[in-house]
N, CA, C and O atoms as CSV, one atom per row, in Angstrom:
chain,resi,resn,atom,element,x,y,z
A,1,UNK,N,N,1.244,-1.169,0.159
A,1,UNK,CA,C,0.079,0.030,0.024
A,1,UNK,C,C,0.813,1.543,0.046
A,1,UNK,O,O,0.436,2.681,-0.238
A,2,UNK,N,N,2.238,0.860,0.606
A,2,UNK,CA,C,3.409,2.165,0.603
A,2,UNK,C,C,3.471,2.708,-0.808
A,2,UNK,O,O,3.355,3.892,-1.126
A,3,UNK,N,N,3.744,1.298,-1.899
A,3,UNK,CA,C,4.253,1.784,-3.273
A,3,UNK,C,C,2.593,2.697,-3.341
A,3,UNK,O,O,2.714,3.876,-3.674
A,4,UNK,N,N,1.467,2.327,-3.119
A,4,UNK,CA,C,0.179,3.007,-4.059
A,4,UNK,C,C,0.405,4.819,-3.840
A,4,UNK,O,O,0.225,5.835,-4.511
A,5,UNK,N,N,0.842,4.500,-2.650
A,5,UNK,CA,C,0.696,5.973,-2.091
A,5,UNK,C,C,2.007,7.409,-2.861
A,5,UNK,O,O,2.012,8.572,-3.265
A,6,UNK,N,N,2.977,6.153,-2.630
A,6,UNK,CA,C,3.833,7.218,-3.937
A,6,UNK,C,C,3.589,7.118,-4.886
A,6,UNK,O,O,3.920,8.149,-5.471
A,7,UNK,N,N,3.097,6.347,-5.610
A,7,UNK,CA,C,2.912,6.465,-6.937
A,7,UNK,C,C,1.653,7.683,-7.001
A,7,UNK,O,O,1.531,8.740,-7.621
A,8,UNK,N,N,1.132,7.220,-6.395
A,8,UNK,CA,C,0.017,8.581,-6.777
A,8,UNK,C,C,0.317,9.830,-6.429
A,8,UNK,O,O,-0.262,10.779,-6.957
A,9,UNK,N,N,1.569,10.039,-5.192
A,9,UNK,CA,C,2.313,11.225,-4.493
A,9,UNK,C,C,2.897,12.045,-6.056
A,9,UNK,O,O,2.953,13.179,-6.532
A,10,UNK,N,N,3.173,10.962,-6.339
A,10,UNK,CA,C,4.886,11.505,-7.337
A,10,UNK,C,C,3.802,12.027,-8.508
A,10,UNK,O,O,4.078,13.125,-8.991
A,11,UNK,N,N,2.184,11.127,-9.191
A,11,UNK,CA,C,1.742,11.399,-10.275
A,11,UNK,C,C,1.714,12.848,-10.189
A,11,UNK,O,O,2.198,13.658,-10.978
A,12,UNK,N,N,0.799,13.142,-8.649
A,12,UNK,CA,C,-0.351,14.637,-8.326
A,12,UNK,C,C,1.325,15.467,-8.545
A,12,UNK,O,O,1.274,16.362,-9.388
A,13,UNK,N,N,2.500,15.296,-8.002
A,13,UNK,CA,C,3.513,15.931,-8.527
A,13,UNK,C,C,4.102,16.551,-9.355
A,13,UNK,O,O,4.446,17.726,-9.484
A,14,UNK,N,N,4.241,15.204,-10.203
A,14,UNK,CA,C,4.746,15.695,-11.655
A,14,UNK,C,C,3.770,16.099,-12.569
A,14,UNK,O,O,4.097,16.611,-13.640
A,15,UNK,N,N,2.398,15.887,-12.196
A,15,UNK,CA,C,0.992,17.024,-12.636
A,15,UNK,C,C,1.096,18.163,-12.764
A,15,UNK,O,O,0.719,18.788,-13.755
A,16,UNK,N,N,1.791,18.771,-11.478
A,16,UNK,CA,C,1.474,19.757,-10.615
A,16,UNK,C,C,2.464,20.790,-11.419
A,16,UNK,O,O,2.205,21.984,-11.269
A,17,UNK,N,N,3.365,20.507,-12.103
A,17,UNK,CA,C,4.867,20.768,-13.144
A,17,UNK,C,C,4.750,21.142,-14.179
A,17,UNK,O,O,5.679,21.666,-14.794
A,18,UNK,N,N,3.242,20.929,-14.792
A,18,UNK,CA,C,3.186,20.825,-16.051
A,18,UNK,C,C,1.800,22.154,-16.021
A,18,UNK,O,O,0.845,22.145,-15.245
A,19,UNK,N,N,2.031,23.002,-16.898
A,19,UNK,CA,C,0.709,24.086,-16.917
A,19,UNK,C,C,-0.471,22.951,-18.146
A,19,UNK,O,O,-0.124,22.065,-18.926
A,20,UNK,N,N,-1.433,23.326,-17.932
A,20,UNK,CA,C,-3.077,22.809,-18.070
A,20,UNK,C,C,-2.491,22.759,-20.302
A,20,UNK,O,O,-2.857,22.001,-21.201
A,21,UNK,N,N,-1.761,23.652,-20.301
A,21,UNK,CA,C,-1.321,23.266,-22.186
A,21,UNK,C,C,-0.419,22.468,-22.203
A,21,UNK,O,O,-0.262,21.785,-23.215
A,22,UNK,N,N,0.375,22.330,-21.172
A,22,UNK,CA,C,1.278,21.594,-21.609
A,22,UNK,C,C,1.046,20.265,-21.421
A,22,UNK,O,O,1.600,19.446,-22.154
A,23,UNK,N,N,0.187,19.872,-20.399
A,23,UNK,CA,C,-0.584,18.483,-20.110
A,23,UNK,C,C,-1.646,18.215,-21.649
A,23,UNK,O,O,-1.730,17.112,-22.188
A,24,UNK,N,N,-2.337,19.401,-22.124
A,24,UNK,CA,C,-2.971,18.910,-23.120
A,24,UNK,C,C,-1.874,18.849,-24.920
A,24,UNK,O,O,-2.355,18.763,-26.050
A,25,UNK,N,N,-1.125,18.890,-24.728
A,25,UNK,CA,C,0.018,18.964,-25.924
A,25,UNK,C,C,0.307,17.427,-25.546
A,25,UNK,O,O,-0.057,16.746,-26.505
A,26,UNK,N,N,0.846,16.584,-24.469
A,26,UNK,CA,C,1.630,15.666,-24.036
A,26,UNK,C,C,0.035,14.726,-24.500
A,26,UNK,O,O,-0.127,13.824,-25.321
A,27,UNK,N,N,-0.624,15.188,-23.874
A,27,UNK,CA,C,-2.101,14.355,-24.455
A,27,UNK,C,C,-2.053,13.885,-25.897
A,27,UNK,O,O,-2.204,12.741,-26.326
A,28,UNK,N,N,-1.769,15.203,-26.667
A,28,UNK,CA,C,-1.902,15.097,-28.076
A,28,UNK,C,C,-0.580,14.398,-28.551
A,28,UNK,O,O,-0.683,13.963,-29.697
A,29,UNK,N,N,0.395,14.225,-28.074
A,29,UNK,CA,C,1.250,13.723,-28.632
A,29,UNK,C,C,1.148,12.106,-28.437
A,29,UNK,O,O,1.326,11.242,-29.296
A,30,UNK,N,N,0.770,11.926,-26.899
A,30,UNK,CA,C,0.818,10.396,-26.776
A,30,UNK,C,C,-0.688,9.631,-26.871
A,30,UNK,O,O,-0.653,8.407,-26.747
A,31,UNK,N,N,-1.872,10.198,-27.060
A,31,UNK,CA,C,-2.636,9.635,-27.649
A,31,UNK,C,C,-3.396,9.855,-29.122
A,31,UNK,O,O,-4.106,9.159,-29.847
A,32,UNK,N,N,-2.868,11.169,-29.158
A,32,UNK,CA,C,-3.473,12.632,-30.538
A,32,UNK,C,C,-3.647,10.684,-31.848
A,32,UNK,O,O,-4.743,10.123,-31.864
A,33,UNK,N,N,-2.536,10.122,-32.629
A,33,UNK,CA,C,-2.143,9.101,-33.608
A,33,UNK,C,C,-3.608,7.703,-33.167
A,33,UNK,O,O,-4.548,7.474,-33.928
A,34,UNK,N,N,-3.487,7.308,-32.407
A,34,UNK,CA,C,-4.488,6.110,-32.012
A,34,UNK,C,C,-5.957,7.263,-31.902
A,34,UNK,O,O,-7.008,6.640,-31.752
A,35,UNK,N,N,-6.072,8.374,-31.944
A,35,UNK,CA,C,-7.616,9.055,-31.694
A,35,UNK,C,C,-8.097,9.089,-33.218
A,35,UNK,O,O,-9.144,8.664,-33.707
A,36,UNK,N,N,-7.095,9.675,-33.765
A,36,UNK,CA,C,-6.848,10.192,-35.348
A,36,UNK,C,C,-7.600,8.651,-36.358
A,36,UNK,O,O,-8.576,8.549,-37.100
A,37,UNK,N,N,-6.454,7.591,-35.839
A,37,UNK,CA,C,-7.054,6.355,-36.580
A,37,UNK,C,C,-7.716,5.548,-36.468
A,37,UNK,O,O,-7.777,4.449,-37.018
A,38,UNK,N,N,-8.480,6.178,-35.486
A,38,UNK,CA,C,-10.187,5.543,-34.831
A,38,UNK,C,C,-10.940,6.732,-35.090
A,38,UNK,O,O,-11.839,7.027,-34.302
A,39,UNK,N,N,-10.611,7.742,-36.466
A,39,UNK,CA,C,-11.785,8.380,-36.883
A,39,UNK,C,C,-12.501,9.884,-36.637
A,39,UNK,O,O,-13.454,10.431,-37.193
A,40,UNK,N,N,-11.514,10.342,-35.439
A,40,UNK,CA,C,-11.820,11.471,-34.639
A,40,UNK,C,C,-10.987,12.487,-35.185
A,40,UNK,O,O,-9.783,12.234,-35.167
A,41,UNK,N,N,-11.494,14.040,-35.869
A,41,UNK,CA,C,-10.887,14.996,-36.244
A,41,UNK,C,C,-10.112,15.837,-35.001
A,41,UNK,O,O,-10.686,16.375,-34.055
A,42,UNK,N,N,-9.431,15.824,-35.119
A,42,UNK,CA,C,-8.406,17.102,-33.663
A,42,UNK,C,C,-9.099,17.931,-33.699
A,42,UNK,O,O,-9.657,18.144,-34.776
A,43,UNK,N,N,-9.342,18.638,-32.751
A,43,UNK,CA,C,-10.192,19.732,-32.116
A,43,UNK,C,C,-12.091,19.459,-31.755
A,43,UNK,O,O,-12.934,20.154,-31.189
A,44,UNK,N,N,-12.126,18.219,-32.363
A,44,UNK,CA,C,-13.587,17.495,-31.943
A,44,UNK,C,C,-13.679,17.389,-30.403
A,44,UNK,O,O,-12.839,17.525,-29.514
A,45,UNK,N,N,-15.028,17.092,-30.404
A,45,UNK,CA,C,-15.666,16.596,-29.056
A,45,UNK,C,C,-15.060,15.553,-28.956
A,45,UNK,O,O,-14.151,15.325,-28.158
A,46,UNK,N,N,-15.593,14.683,-29.911
A,46,UNK,CA,C,-15.109,13.110,-29.479
A,46,UNK,C,C,-13.924,13.019,-29.624
A,46,UNK,O,O,-13.456,12.057,-29.015
A,47,UNK,N,N,-12.783,13.957,-30.503
A,47,UNK,CA,C,-11.407,13.467,-29.877
A,47,UNK,C,C,-10.497,13.970,-28.454
A,47,UNK,O,O,-9.430,13.666,-27.922
A,48,UNK,N,N,-11.699,14.986,-28.197
A,48,UNK,CA,C,-11.381,15.340,-26.835
A,48,UNK,C,C,-11.396,14.814,-25.316
A,48,UNK,O,O,-10.880,15.124,-24.242
A,49,UNK,N,N,-12.439,13.666,-25.921
A,49,UNK,CA,C,-12.965,12.791,-24.948
A,49,UNK,C,C,-11.942,11.612,-25.004
A,49,UNK,O,O,-11.610,11.035,-23.969
A,50,UNK,N,N,-11.361,11.201,-26.447
A,50,UNK,CA,C,-11.102,9.932,-27.035
A,50,UNK,C,C,-9.102,10.259,-26.111
A,50,UNK,O,O,-8.394,9.637,-25.320
A,51,UNK,N,N,-9.042,11.148,-26.636
A,51,UNK,CA,C,-7.616,11.487,-25.545
A,51,UNK,C,C,-7.780,11.343,-24.408
A,51,UNK,O,O,-7.141,10.348,-24.067
A,52,UNK,N,N,-8.517,11.975,-23.217
A,52,UNK,CA,C,-8.672,11.725,-22.263
A,52,UNK,C,C,-8.983,10.669,-21.992
A,52,UNK,O,O,-8.548,10.403,-20.872
A,53,UNK,N,N,-9.782,9.491,-22.620
A,53,UNK,CA,C,-10.312,8.497,-22.019
A,53,UNK,C,C,-8.976,7.517,-21.883
A,53,UNK,O,O,-8.690,7.086,-20.766
A,54,UNK,N,N,-8.137,7.160,-23.071
A,54,UNK,CA,C,-7.142,7.044,-23.065
A,54,UNK,C,C,-5.512,7.102,-22.155
A,54,UNK,O,O,-4.690,6.259,-21.796
A,55,UNK,N,N,-5.618,8.273,-22.079
A,55,UNK,CA,C,-5.005,8.542,-20.445
A,55,UNK,C,C,-5.423,8.357,-19.659
A,55,UNK,O,O,-4.652,8.387,-18.701
A,56,UNK,N,N,-6.680,8.068,-19.372
A,56,UNK,CA,C,-7.231,7.727,-18.055
A,56,UNK,C,C,-7.302,5.962,-18.210
A,56,UNK,O,O,-7.800,5.431,-17.217
A,57,UNK,N,N,-7.048,5.395,-18.866
A,57,UNK,CA,C,-6.615,3.743,-18.783
A,57,UNK,C,C,-4.861,4.111,-18.780
A,57,UNK,O,O,-4.212,3.245,-18.193
A,58,UNK,N,N,-4.193,5.050,-19.246
A,58,UNK,CA,C,-2.728,4.471,-19.211
A,58,UNK,C,C,-2.303,4.853,-17.768
A,58,UNK,O,O,-1.278,4.425,-17.238
A,59,UNK,N,N,-3.466,5.968,-16.999
A,59,UNK,CA,C,-3.136,6.122,-15.277
A,59,UNK,C,C,-3.993,4.998,-14.587
A,59,UNK,O,O,-3.515,4.681,-13.498
A,60,UNK,N,N,-4.995,4.396,-14.891
A,60,UNK,CA,C,-5.424,3.328,-14.282
A,60,UNK,C,C,-4.900,1.905,-14.285
A,60,UNK,O,O,-5.222,1.142,-13.374
A,61,UNK,N,N,-4.087,1.509,-15.297
A,61,UNK,CA,C,-3.029,0.797,-15.070
A,61,UNK,C,C,-1.972,0.997,-14.514
A,61,UNK,O,O,-1.322,-0.027,-14.303
A,62,UNK,N,N,-1.425,2.155,-14.105
A,62,UNK,CA,C,0.021,2.495,-13.654
A,62,UNK,C,C,-0.537,2.679,-12.130
A,62,UNK,O,O,0.198,2.943,-11.179
A,63,UNK,N,N,-1.873,2.510,-12.049
A,63,UNK,CA,C,-2.220,2.692,-10.804
A,63,UNK,C,C,-2.233,1.020,-9.632
A,63,UNK,O,O,-2.062,0.809,-8.431
A,64,UNK,N,N,-2.617,-0.055,-11.179
A,64,UNK,CA,C,-3.002,-0.940,-10.917
A,64,UNK,C,C,-1.175,-1.819,-10.617
A,64,UNK,O,O,-0.850,-2.738,-9.865
A,65,UNK,N,N,-0.562,-1.181,-11.370
A,65,UNK,CA,C,0.880,-2.171,-11.146
A,65,UNK,C,C,1.266,-1.405,-10.032
A,65,UNK,O,O,1.978,-2.110,-9.317
A,66,UNK,N,N,1.143,-0.473,-9.643
A,66,UNK,CA,C,1.851,-0.119,-8.347
A,66,UNK,C,C,1.095,-0.617,-7.444
A,66,UNK,O,O,1.759,-1.007,-6.483
A,67,UNK,N,N,-0.029,-0.777,-7.335
A,67,UNK,CA,C,-0.855,-2.047,-6.482
A,67,UNK,C,C,-0.502,-3.349,-6.285
A,67,UNK,O,O,-0.627,-3.996,-5.245
A,68,UNK,N,N,-0.055,-3.704,-7.333
A,68,UNK,CA,C,0.793,-5.418,-7.012
A,68,UNK,C,C,1.781,-5.343,-6.626
A,68,UNK,O,O,2.273,-6.396,-6.220
A,69,UNK,N,N,2.494,-4.259,-6.550
A,69,UNK,CA,C,3.919,-3.998,-6.249
A,69,UNK,C,C,4.212,-4.741,-4.808
A,69,UNK,O,O,5.334,-4.690,-4.304
């Protein structure tokens, strides 16, 4: 459980170091190609939701991994 708390703390710390614009740019780089491949047009609401959904999946997987350590 200590690892989970450390991981969550680290995630909050790192996210605090980025501006909202930087976070959006990072999500675009990380998940944009997948969302475009799924047929979503950049700048559209479905595209934004796709970026957020893929990001949430990655965060959830990271938490599950941290809990299993």
